[in-house]
C-alpha positions as CSV (number, residue, x, y, z in Angstrom):
1,M,-228.4,-86.7,2.1
2,Q,-226.0,-85.0,4.5
3,I,-224.3,-88.3,5.3
4,R,-223.9,-89.0,1.6
5,L,-222.3,-85.6,0.9
6,T,-220.0,-86.1,3.8
7,C,-218.9,-89.5,2.4
8,I,-218.3,-88.0,-1.0
9,L,-216.2,-85.2,0.5
10,L,-214.1,-87.6,2.6
11,T,-213.5,-89.8,-0.5
12,C,-212.3,-86.8,-2.5
13,I,-210.0,-85.7,0.4
14,V,-208.5,-89.1,0.7
15,A,-208.1,-89.5,-3.0
16,T,-206.4,-86.1,-3.3
17,A,-204.1,-86.9,-0.4
18,F,-203.2,-90.3,-1.8
19,A,-202.5,-88.7,-5.2
20,S,-200.2,-86.2,-3.6
21,I,-198.3,-89.0,-1.9
22,T,-198.0,-91.4,-4.8
23,R,-197.5,-89.0,-7.8
24,A,-194.0,-87.6,-8.0
25,D,-193.1,-84.3,-9.6
26,P,-191.6,-85.2,-13.0
27,W,-188.0,-84.7,-14.0
28,P,-188.8,-85.2,-17.7
29,R,-185.6,-84.4,-19.6
30,F,-181.9,-83.7,-19.2
31,R,-181.5,-81.3,-16.3
32,G,-185.2,-81.4,-15.4
33,P,-188.1,-79.1,-16.3
34,N,-187.1,-77.0,-19.3
35,G,-183.5,-77.9,-18.7
36,T,-183.1,-75.4,-15.8
37,G,-181.5,-77.9,-13.4
38,Q,-183.6,-76.4,-10.6
39,S,-185.6,-78.0,-7.8
40,D,-187.3,-76.4,-4.7
41,D,-186.6,-79.5,-2.7
42,A,-184.5,-78.5,0.3
43,S,-184.5,-82.0,2.0
44,F,-181.2,-83.3,0.6
45,P,-178.2,-83.5,2.9
46,T,-174.8,-81.9,2.2
47,S,-172.8,-84.9,3.4
48,W,-173.9,-88.5,3.6
49,A,-172.6,-92.1,4.0
50,E,-173.1,-95.2,2.0
51,S,-175.8,-96.3,4.4
52,D,-177.9,-93.2,3.6
53,Y,-178.7,-94.4,0.0
54,L,-182.2,-95.8,-0.4
55,W,-180.8,-98.1,-3.0
56,T,-177.9,-98.6,-5.4
57,I,-178.0,-100.7,-8.6
58,E,-175.4,-101.8,-11.2
59,L,-176.4,-100.8,-14.7
60,P,-175.7,-103.0,-17.8
61,G,-172.9,-101.6,-19.9
62,K,-171.7,-98.0,-19.5
63,G,-173.0,-94.5,-20.2
64,H,-173.1,-90.9,-19.3
65,A,-176.9,-90.4,-19.8
66,S,-178.7,-88.9,-16.9
67,P,-181.9,-90.5,-15.6
68,V,-185.4,-89.0,-16.0
69,I,-188.4,-89.6,-13.8
70,W,-192.2,-89.7,-14.2
71,D,-194.7,-90.9,-11.7
72,Q,-192.5,-93.1,-9.5
73,R,-190.7,-94.5,-12.5
74,V,-187.0,-93.9,-13.4
75,F,-185.9,-94.3,-17.0
76,V,-182.2,-94.5,-17.8
77,T,-180.1,-95.7,-20.7
78,S,-176.8,-97.5,-21.0
79,A,-174.8,-99.4,-23.7
80,E,-172.2,-102.1,-24.1
81,A,-168.7,-100.7,-24.6
82,D,-167.8,-103.3,-27.2
83,S,-170.9,-103.9,-29.2
84,A,-172.8,-100.6,-28.6
85,T,-175.9,-102.7,-27.7
86,Q,-178.4,-100.2,-26.3
87,H,-180.2,-100.8,-22.9
88,V,-183.3,-98.9,-21.9
89,L,-184.3,-99.5,-18.3
90,C,-187.4,-98.6,-16.2
91,L,-186.9,-98.7,-12.5
92,D,-189.2,-98.4,-9.5
93,A,-188.1,-95.1,-7.9
94,S,-188.8,-96.3,-4.4
95,N,-186.6,-99.4,-4.4
96,G,-184.6,-99.5,-7.6
97,K,-186.3,-102.7,-8.8
98,T,-186.1,-103.2,-12.6
99,L,-189.7,-103.0,-13.9
100,W,-188.6,-103.7,-17.4
101,Q,-185.5,-103.6,-19.6
102,R,-185.2,-103.5,-23.4
103,Q,-182.1,-104.2,-25.6
104,Y,-181.5,-103.0,-29.1
105,R,-178.7,-104.0,-31.4
106,S,-176.4,-101.2,-32.6
107,A,-173.0,-101.0,-34.2
108,S,-169.7,-100.1,-32.6
109,H,-167.9,-97.1,-34.1
110,H,-165.3,-94.5,-33.3
111,L,-166.0,-92.3,-30.3
112,H,-164.2,-89.5,-28.5
113,L,-162.3,-90.9,-25.6
114,R,-164.7,-89.1,-23.2
115,N,-167.9,-90.2,-24.9
116,T,-169.9,-93.4,-24.6
117,F,-172.5,-95.1,-26.8
118,A,-175.1,-94.0,-24.2
119,S,-174.5,-90.3,-23.5
120,S,-177.9,-89.1,-24.7
121,S,-180.5,-88.7,-21.8
122,P,-184.1,-89.9,-22.4
123,A,-187.1,-87.6,-22.4
124,V,-190.4,-88.7,-20.9
125,D,-194.0,-87.6,-20.7
126,A,-197.2,-89.0,-19.3
127,N,-197.4,-91.7,-22.0
128,H,-194.0,-92.4,-23.5
129,V,-190.3,-92.4,-22.9
130,Y,-188.2,-91.3,-25.9
131,V,-184.6,-92.4,-26.5
132,A,-182.1,-91.6,-29.2
133,W,-178.7,-93.0,-30.3
134,A,-176.6,-93.0,-33.5
135,T,-174.2,-94.9,-35.6
136,P,-172.5,-93.6,-38.8
137,E,-175.3,-95.3,-40.8
138,H,-178.4,-94.6,-38.6
139,L,-179.7,-91.9,-36.2
140,T,-182.5,-93.6,-34.3
141,L,-185.3,-92.0,-32.3
142,K,-187.6,-94.4,-30.5
143,A,-190.8,-94.1,-28.3
144,L,-191.8,-96.7,-25.8
145,D,-194.8,-96.7,-23.5
146,H,-194.3,-96.8,-19.7
147,D,-194.6,-100.5,-19.8
148,G,-191.8,-100.9,-22.3
149,R,-193.9,-101.6,-25.4
150,E,-192.4,-100.1,-28.5
151,V,-194.8,-97.4,-30.0
152,W,-192.8,-96.1,-32.9
153,T,-189.3,-95.9,-34.3
154,N,-187.8,-93.4,-36.7
155,D,-184.6,-94.0,-38.7
156,L,-183.4,-90.4,-39.4
157,G,-180.6,-91.5,-41.7
158,P,-176.8,-91.3,-41.5
159,F,-175.1,-89.4,-38.7
160,V,-171.7,-87.8,-39.6
161,T,-169.5,-87.0,-36.6
162,Q,-166.0,-87.1,-35.3
163,H,-166.8,-87.8,-31.7
164,G,-170.1,-89.7,-31.5
165,F,-173.7,-88.8,-30.5
166,G,-174.7,-87.0,-27.3
167,T,-177.6,-84.6,-27.6
168,S,-180.9,-85.4,-25.8
169,P,-184.5,-85.2,-27.0
170,I,-187.1,-82.9,-25.3
171,V,-190.9,-82.9,-25.2
172,F,-192.8,-79.7,-26.0
173,E,-196.6,-80.0,-25.9
174,D,-197.5,-83.0,-28.1
175,M,-194.1,-83.1,-29.9
176,V,-190.7,-84.6,-29.2
177,I,-187.9,-82.4,-30.5
178,L,-184.4,-83.5,-31.4
179,S,-181.3,-81.5,-32.5
180,N,-179.7,-83.3,-35.4
181,S,-176.4,-81.5,-35.7
182,Q,-173.8,-83.1,-38.0
183,Q,-170.3,-82.6,-39.4
184,A,-169.9,-80.7,-42.6
185,Q,-166.9,-82.5,-44.0
186,Q,-166.6,-86.1,-45.2
187,L,-165.0,-88.3,-42.5
188,R,-165.1,-91.7,-44.2
189,P,-164.6,-93.0,-47.7
190,K,-167.8,-92.8,-49.8
191,Q,-169.5,-91.0,-46.9
192,K,-171.3,-87.8,-47.8
193,P,-171.0,-84.7,-45.6
194,G,-173.7,-84.5,-42.9
195,K,-176.8,-82.4,-43.0
196,S,-178.1,-80.6,-39.9
197,F,-181.7,-80.0,-38.8
198,M,-183.9,-79.3,-35.9
199,M,-186.7,-81.8,-36.0
200,A,-190.1,-82.3,-34.3
201,F,-192.2,-85.4,-34.3
202,D,-195.7,-86.2,-33.1
203,C,-195.5,-87.9,-29.7
204,K,-198.2,-90.4,-30.4
205,T,-197.3,-91.5,-34.0
206,G,-193.7,-90.4,-34.6
207,K,-194.9,-88.5,-37.7
208,L,-192.7,-85.6,-38.7
209,R,-194.3,-82.3,-37.7
210,W,-191.6,-79.9,-38.9
211,K,-188.0,-80.0,-40.0
212,T,-185.8,-76.9,-40.1
213,P,-182.4,-76.9,-41.7
214,R,-179.5,-75.6,-39.7
215,T,-176.1,-74.5,-41.1
216,T,-173.7,-77.5,-40.8
217,T,-170.1,-76.9,-39.7
218,R,-169.2,-79.3,-36.9
219,V,-171.3,-81.5,-34.6
220,C,-172.7,-79.5,-31.6
221,Y,-174.4,-81.2,-28.7
222,G,-176.7,-78.7,-27.0
223,T,-180.1,-79.8,-25.9
224,P,-182.7,-77.1,-26.6
225,C,-185.0,-75.3,-24.2
226,I,-188.1,-73.2,-24.4
227,Y,-188.3,-69.4,-24.0
228,Q,-191.7,-68.0,-23.5
229,P,-191.8,-64.2,-23.8
230,D,-194.4,-62.2,-21.9
231,N,-196.1,-61.5,-25.2
232,G,-195.5,-63.8,-28.2
233,K,-194.9,-67.3,-29.4
234,A,-193.1,-70.0,-27.4
235,Q,-189.6,-70.1,-28.8
236,L,-187.3,-73.1,-29.2
237,I,-183.8,-72.0,-28.2
238,C,-180.6,-73.8,-29.2
239,Y,-177.2,-73.0,-30.7
240,N,-174.4,-74.2,-32.9
241,T,-171.1,-72.9,-34.2
242,A,-172.4,-71.4,-37.5
243,D,-175.9,-70.1,-36.7
244,G,-174.9,-69.0,-33.2
245,I,-177.7,-68.7,-30.7
246,F,-181.0,-69.2,-32.6
247,S,-184.7,-69.1,-32.0
248,L,-187.4,-71.1,-33.8
249,D,-191.2,-71.0,-33.4
250,A,-191.5,-74.0,-31.1
251,R,-194.8,-75.1,-32.7
252,T,-193.9,-74.7,-36.4
253,G,-190.1,-74.6,-36.6
254,T,-190.2,-71.3,-38.4
255,P,-186.9,-69.4,-37.8
256,L,-187.5,-66.2,-35.7
257,W,-184.0,-64.8,-35.0
258,N,-180.4,-65.8,-34.6
259,I,-177.1,-64.1,-33.6
260,S,-173.7,-65.5,-34.8
261,V,-171.5,-65.3,-31.7
262,F,-169.4,-68.5,-31.6
263,K,-166.1,-69.6,-33.1
264,M,-165.7,-73.1,-31.6
265,R,-167.8,-76.1,-30.8
266,N,-170.9,-76.0,-28.6
267,V,-171.2,-79.0,-26.2
268,N,-173.3,-77.7,-23.3
269,S,-176.9,-76.5,-23.4
270,P,-178.6,-73.1,-23.3
271,I,-180.4,-71.7,-20.2
272,V,-182.7,-68.7,-20.1
273,V,-182.8,-66.3,-17.2
274,N,-185.6,-63.7,-17.8
275,D,-184.9,-62.6,-21.3
276,L,-181.2,-63.5,-21.4
277,V,-180.0,-66.6,-23.2
278,F,-176.7,-68.1,-21.9
279,G,-174.5,-70.2,-24.1
280,S,-170.8,-71.0,-24.4
281,N,-168.3,-72.6,-26.8
282,G,-164.8,-73.9,-26.6
283,S,-162.4,-76.8,-27.1
284,G,-160.4,-79.2,-25.1
285,G,-157.4,-76.9,-25.6
286,G,-159.1,-73.8,-24.1
287,G,-160.2,-70.5,-25.5
288,N,-163.7,-70.9,-24.1
289,F,-166.1,-68.1,-23.7
290,L,-169.7,-67.6,-22.6
291,V,-172.1,-65.0,-23.9
292,A,-175.4,-63.7,-22.6
293,V,-177.7,-62.7,-25.4
294,R,-180.8,-60.6,-24.9
295,A,-183.5,-62.4,-26.8
296,G,-185.7,-60.6,-29.3
297,Q,-186.3,-59.9,-33.0
298,T,-183.0,-58.0,-32.9
299,P,-180.9,-60.0,-30.4
300,K,-177.9,-58.3,-28.8
301,V,-174.9,-59.6,-26.8
302,A,-175.5,-58.3,-23.2
303,Y,-172.0,-59.4,-22.0
304,K,-169.3,-62.0,-22.4
305,I,-167.4,-64.1,-19.9
306,T,-163.9,-65.1,-21.1
307,R,-162.2,-66.3,-17.9
308,H,-162.8,-70.0,-17.0
309,A,-166.0,-70.2,-19.1
310,P,-167.5,-73.8,-19.2
311,Y,-167.2,-75.9,-22.3
312,V,-169.1,-79.2,-21.4
313,P,-171.0,-78.4,-18.1
314,T,-174.2,-76.3,-18.5
315,P,-174.5,-73.4,-16.2
316,V,-177.2,-73.2,-13.5
317,A,-179.1,-70.2,-12.3
318,Y,-180.5,-69.5,-8.9
319,R,-182.5,-66.3,-8.2
320,D,-180.4,-63.4,-9.6
321,L,-177.2,-65.5,-9.8
322,V,-175.6,-67.8,-12.4
323,F,-173.0,-70.4,-11.5
324,L,-170.4,-71.5,-14.1
325,F,-168.6,-74.7,-13.6
326,Y,-165.4,-74.6,-15.7
327,D,-164.3,-78.1,-16.9
328,R,-160.9,-77.8,-15.2
329,G,-162.2,-77.1,-11.8
330,F,-163.0,-73.5,-11.3
331,V,-166.5,-72.2,-10.3
332,T,-167.6,-68.6,-11.0
333,C,-170.7,-67.0,-9.5
334,I,-171.9,-64.0,-11.6
335,E,-174.8,-61.6,-11.5
336,A,-177.3,-62.8,-14.1
337,A,-178.3,-59.3,-15.1
338,D,-174.8,-57.9,-16.1
339,G,-172.2,-60.6,-15.6
340,T,-170.5,-59.0,-12.6
341,V,-168.3,-61.6,-10.9
342,V,-169.5,-62.2,-7.4
343,W,-166.9,-64.8,-6.5
344,H,-164.5,-67.1,-8.2
345,Q,-163.1,-70.3,-6.6
346,R,-160.9,-73.2,-7.5
347,L,-162.2,-76.6,-6.4
348,N,-159.4,-78.9,-7.5
349,A,-161.8,-81.1,-9.5
350,A,-162.6,-81.7,-13.2
351,F,-166.2,-81.4,-14.4
352,S,-168.1,-82.9,-17.3
353,G,-171.5,-83.3,-15.7
354,S,-173.6,-80.3,-15.1
355,P,-174.7,-78.7,-11.8
356,I,-178.2,-78.6,-10.4
357,V,-179.7,-76.5,-7.6
358,A,-181.9,-78.2,-5.0
359,G,-183.3,-76.1,-2.2
360,G,-180.6,-73.4,-2.4
361,K,-177.7,-75.9,-2.6
362,I,-175.7,-76.8,-5.7
363,Y,-174.9,-80.4,-6.5
364,C,-172.4,-81.4,-9.2
365,I,-170.6,-84.7,-9.7
366,N,-167.0,-84.3,-10.7
367,E,-165.2,-86.7,-13.2
368,K,-163.9,-88.9,-10.4
369,G,-167.4,-89.5,-9.2
370,T,-167.5,-87.2,-6.1
371,V,-170.7,-85.1,-5.5
372,I,-169.6,-81.6,-4.5
373,V,-172.1,-79.5,-2.7
374,L,-171.9,-75.7,-2.6
375,A,-174.2,-73.0,-1.2
376,A,-176.1,-71.2,-4.0
377,D,-175.2,-68.0,-2.4
378,R,-173.3,-64.7,-2.8
379,R,-170.6,-66.0,-0.6
380,F,-168.6,-69.1,-1.5
381,K,-169.2,-72.0,0.8
382,E,-168.3,-75.6,0.2
383,L,-170.8,-77.7,2.1
384,G,-169.6,-81.3,1.4
385,R,-167.9,-83.8,-0.8
386,N,-169.4,-87.3,-1.2
387,P,-167.5,-90.0,-3.3
388,L,-169.6,-92.4,-5.3
389,G,-166.6,-94.7,-5.9
390,E,-166.6,-94.6,-9.7
391,P,-166.0,-92.0,-12.5
392,S,-169.0,-90.0,-13.7
393,R,-169.9,-87.5,-16.4
394,A,-173.6,-87.4,-15.7
395,T,-175.9,-84.9,-14.1
396,P,-178.1,-85.4,-11.0
397,A,-181.9,-85.8,-11.2
398,V,-184.4,-84.9,-8.5
399,S,-188.0,-86.0,-8.0
400,D,-190.3,-86.6,-5.0
401,G,-187.7,-86.2,-2.3
402,R,-185.2,-88.4,-4.0
403,M,-181.9,-87.5,-5.8
404,F,-180.6,-89.9,-8.5
405,L,-176.8,-89.9,-9.1
406,R,-175.4,-91.8,-12.0
407,T,-171.8,-93.0,-12.4
408,V,-170.5,-94.8,-15.5
409,S,-172.1,-98.1,-14.5
410,H,-174.2,-97.5,-11.3
411,L,-177.2,-95.5,-10.2
412,F,-177.6,-94.3,-6.7
413,C,-180.8,-93.0,-5.0
414,L,-180.5,-90.6,-2.1
415,G,-183.5,-89.4,0.0
416,S,-185.7,-90.0,2.9
417,K,-186.6,-93.6,3.6
418,P,-190.4,-94.4,3.4
419,G,-192.1,-93.4,6.6
420,S,-189.2,-91.3,8.0
């Protein structure tokens, strides 16, 4: 009996150890868990050479979508620049081998010069990967299983926009949620003005669970996140120009509160630090500003940042600090609680991708495709610059000791080699 119990115990220990080795921490959506852009992994270097990559692959087509990771599988999208044909790839995280690839016909249409037909990052859970893209005639949301088999597809109707599609889906509990923000005015002959909604679908079946109208003015691209108060319902947080920062009951879509604080387009995504929701708006011509709103039934603006506020890059928080990457190359470190500027520095680089923090270091890819590494600290310190050799407007992803860096048409994997 004693021998049998010992064998069972050893089997459990070995199985647990094996699971801990083979099962990676997921990076399930744009900017990782709940869109925070944060990882505790401190193993990544600040400077590296080409020989330090575990692997590099060329992707079909082009895109700005960031990769997502689940259980040693990397999912990434790309698209053909001429035909808009969509590519969905699943890669082995350890070696970059393509496990499967799916192609879907689409239709070429007008885009902003800085956009692509694959700028929406996938979302992934234990069973499915979810991808979205749009043409003027069709907004498509599709679920595939982890072996590439199509599970369901929803055609959400026309998509009215000046600049193309770009927002990313997220998974909350057993639902996949998508912001369907559209243009209010007619842009083409015989085309009706767009209608905007926040929408949630059953992960298994694709059936609509809830659909909440949003005020339509101009297309906004923020990917929502979840705010969980100490006491109360889980809240879905997002924003647009007309409704401002708003909260919905994440399980039912019922509106909870909103505060109209924006004048221009929203491109980046909200983050939540304690009970403060951070969001910004702007334009290519400037005039950007960021607001920190104290969440609650009666939301209030806690403070506003008007100097070098980000338009496209989403801020990243670390401990009691928030780091703002301004599109034209300035980085500002502020106190999360009250907006006090801790430091402000010019980096001589333009940014469209968003920063992440890994192990107390900030990683952000500039538009030329150079990974700039800074200390996530109260004192400014640049730690390294690492060129990828091609332009990029994507955001890094981190899982299981590996960092995935996407350029327009390549994906790089940085991390410790197996057994090292």
